N, C-alpha and C positions, 0 to 999 in steps of 0.2 A: 547667749541671751535669747536668741530667737528659738533655739532648740528647746530651751527650758519653757518658754512661753507656749510653744507648740505642744509639749508634753502636758503642761498644765491645762491647756484648752481641751486636749483629747481626754484627760481625766475627768474634767467637768462634764464633757459631752457624754462619757460613759455613765457617770453618776446620774445625769439627768434622765438617762434612759432606764437605768437599773432600778432606781428607787420607785418610780411610778409603776414599773412592771412588778416589783416585789409586793407592792401593796394592792396590785390589781390582779391580773391573770396568774401571776406567780405566787400569790399568797398561799392558796390551798396546797399546790404541789410542794412548796417549800416546807410547810408545816407537816405534811404527810411524810416527807423525806426525813425530817428531824425525828418524828415519832418512830419511823422504821428503824433508824439508827439507834435510838434510845432503847426501844423495846427489844432489839436484837441482843443487847447486853443484859436487859432486865429479865427476859423470859426465854427459856429454851424452846418453848412451844410456838412463839409468835410467828417465826418464819417457816414453820412447817407447812407443807402443801395443804394438809387438812384444815389448818386454821385459816389460811389465806382464802381457801374455798368457802369456809364458813363465813368470813367477812363479806364476800361477794353475795352469798346466798341470803344473809341477813339483811343486806341493803338493797336487794333486787327490787322489792316492791316499793321501797322508798324512792329509788331512782326513777321508776316509772312515774310516780306521783310528782316528783320534782321536775321531771321533763315537761309535764303538763303545766306545772306552776311557772316554768320559765316563760312560756308563751304569754301567760296571764300577766306576769310582772313586767315583761318587756313592753306590753301594751299599756302599762301604767295602771293596771288593775290589781286586785288582790283576792285570793280565795282562802278564807279561814275555815271552810267547812269540809276540807278534804278527808280528815279522819272519819267523821261521821258519815260522809257520803260513801266512802269505801265500805264501811260496816253495813250500810243500808243496801248498797249494790250487792255485797257479798251474801247477805241473808236472803235477798230476793232471788238471786241466781241459784243459790243452794236449795231454796225451797222449791223452785220450779223444777230444777234438775232432779231432785230426789223424788218428788211427788209424781212426775211424769216419766221418770227413768229415761230422760233424754238430755244428753250433753248439749245438743244443738239448741234446744229450747232454753236451757239454762243460760247459755252464752248469749242468746238473743235477748233474753230478759235482762241480763246484766248490762249489755250494751245499750239497750233501750232506756234503762233506768239512768245510766250515766249521762246519756245525751239529754234526757228530759231534765235532769238536775241542772246540767249546764245551761240549757235553754231558759229555765226558770230564773236562774241567777243572772244570766245575760239580759233577759227582758227587764227584770226589776232594776238591775244596776244601770243599764245603758239606756233603755227606752224610757223607763219611769224616772231615771236619774236619781235613784237612791244610791248613796255611796256603797261600793262593793264591800267595804269593810263592815258596814251595818248589815247589808243583805246576807253576806255569807256567815256572819255571826248568828243571824236568825236561822239560816239553813243548818248550821252546826247543831243547834238544839233540836230542830224539827227532825232532821234525818236520824239522829241518834234515838229520839223518841219513837219514830216509826220502826226502826230496826228492833227495838225492844218490844214494841207492840206486836209485831209480826211473829216474833219468836217466843213471846211471853217470858222473855228474859233468859231462855235456855239456848243451847247451841243446836245446830242442825248438822247431822252426820248421815252416813249411809250413801256416799257418792258411788256412782257407777265405777266398776273396776278400771275401765279404760281411762277414766278421768284421772284417777290416782296413779295409774301406771305411767301416763303421759308426763306428769310433773316429776316423777321419780326417775325418768329416763335421763341418761347422761350422754353427752357428746363431748369428746375430748376430756372426759373426766369432770365436766361441769353439768350440773342439773339444769333442767329446762327453765326454771325461774330466772336464772342468770342469763340464758340465751334470749329469753323474752325481753328482759331489760335492755340487752344489747341491741336487739332488733328494733325496739321502740326508739331507742336513742339514735340509731342510724337514720331511721325514717324521719323522725322529728327534726334532726339536724339538717337533712336534705331539704325538708319543707321550709325550715326557718331561714336557711342561708341561700337557697338556690331557686326559690319559686317567687312568683309575683306576690302571693299572699304573705310570705315571710317578710319581704321588703316592706309591704304595707304595715305589717305589725310593728316593725322598727320605726317607720315614719310616724305612725299614730302615737306610739309611746314617746317618741322624741319631741314632737310638737304637733298636737292634734289639730290646732288651728291652721298651721301651714299645710298639713296633710289634707285637710278639708278644702283649702283653697286650690290645692293641686288636683282636685277631683276625686280624692279617695273617700269612699263612704265609711266614715269613721264609726258610725253606729254598727254597720254590718261587720266590720273588722273586729270590733270589741265583743260583739255577741259571739262571733266565730271563735275567738280565743277561749271563751268559756265552754264552747262545745268541744274544742280540742282538749281542754282540761277535763271535761266530763268523760270523754273517750279514754283518756289516759287513766282516770280513776277506775273505770270499768276493767281495764287490763290489769291495773294494780290489784284490784279486788280478786280477779281470777288467779293471779300469781300468789296472793296470800292464801286463798282457798286451797290452792294446790300444795302449798307448803305446810299448812296446819291441818288440812283434811277436815275442816268443819267451818260452818258459817256461824260467826260469833257476833252478837249485837254490840259487844264491848270491844271489838277489835279496832286496831289502828288509832288508838287514843294518842293525841298530840302529833299525829302525822303531819298535819298542816304546819305546825311550828318547825318541825324538823325539815320539811320541804322548803319553807321560806328561808331557814337558816342555811341550808345547802345551796340554794340559788344565790343568795347574797354573799356567802363566804366564797363561792366560786368566782365572784367578780361581776355578777349582774347588777345593774343599777336598780335599786329598790324603787326608784321613781320613774322607771321606764326608759325605753330608747336604746338600751345597750345590754348585751349579754349573749350567751350562746349555750348550746347543749353540752359541749365538752367542758365548759367552765362549771356548769351545774354538776356534771359527773364528778369532777374533782372535789366539789363541795360535799357531795354524797359520800365519797370515799373517805374524806377527812372525818366526817361524823362516824362512819362505820369503823374506821381504824381507832378512833378515840374510844368508842364504846367497848370495842373488843379489848383494847389495852387496859381499860379500867377493870374489866372482868378478870383479865389475867393477873392483874396486880392485887386482886382480892379486895378491891375498894368496896365498901358497904353500899347497899342500894341507896341509902340516904345521901351519902357523899357523892354517889354517881349523879343523883339529881342536882346536886350543887354544881358539879362540873358541867353538866348539860345546860343548866341555867346560865352559866358563864359563857358557854358557846352561843346561846341565843343572844346574850347581851353583846358579845363580840361581833356577831353577825349584823346586828342592828347598827353598831357603831362603825363597822369596817368601811361601809360606803362613805360615811362622812370623812373618815381618815383618808381614804383613797382620793376623794375630791380635793381635800386640802393639800395632800402631797403633790397632786398634779398641778394645782394652782400655784403652789410654792415653786416647783421646779420650772414652770412656765414663766413665772415672774423673774426668777434668776436668769433664765435664758434671755428674756427680753432685755433685762438690765445690761447683761454682758454684750448683747448685740448693739445696744445703744452706745455703750462705752467704747466698743470697738469701732463703731462708725465715727464717733467723736474723735478718737485718736487718728483715724484715717484722714479725716478732714483737716486736722491740725498739721499732719505731715504734708498734705497737699499744699496748704497755705505756706508752710515753711519753705518747701521746695520752690514755690513760685517767687518768694522774696529773694531767695538765693540766686535764682536765674536773673532777677532784675538787677 
């Protein structure tokens, strides 16, 4: 009897741990694993080295943008201007680089543009208290319009040879855009998890009022996360420029939606206070593997849009599902604990009566 009860309790304990993990940090890796197994039977090309490298290359610039978005969302903010900002940064950097024949000036112009965009969004959203959702929607339109105005709707080419050679260079068989994404991910992870600034980002996103009472400058932290986001967008723009070898005013369309989806699918709380760079990376890879699988299965572009739309919907509802699963398992654990305590008290009372 006691052994059966112990086994039942151990099983319940395992379930209480597994299901919250499955719907939280384990969701994206589990779906990726399922897609890998499925596609290994569906396509002879999927598991080839070339195709796996292609997945990493195609998602490299999205990963960098999503890493920046992770900071923003953990701080309970949102940036819906990422795609347009990347296009604007890209054409400005390309224009300066080509006209001056200087890689350094092009990079400087791109970094400056990214930081200025982040500062503008941070000032309007945080200091002027206009919701970041509204602010970044406005920037979404403005940045795309500026990119088209600068280029007159055409693309900018003719980069210095050294610039193109750098992005084509391979280390251990992987091109530089992939290594750039990896480097940004490692640096951002260290900042977010092991620095005072990172801890403040979590605190502000979790409870801004409590963070304020603890002496944290909430305004400064929230403006700073938009600056981090702007820096990430500049690096993402460089990566995209290196991959396509041209500055395009219509580049990176819907990047912001893919970035938000990747962050949330990876397990970051859409309302702030919880998340990490490794989780975001898992979300990015999930989207990359899905898009690659749809291409290999010869799914039409229209139906691919349908599937991607479903991913967006899943991303937006996954956080709600996670919170409900966690609350449900916590409620079960609490009820079992109370029932166990009640049984223990009854046994004590019975033992006392027998002794009498």
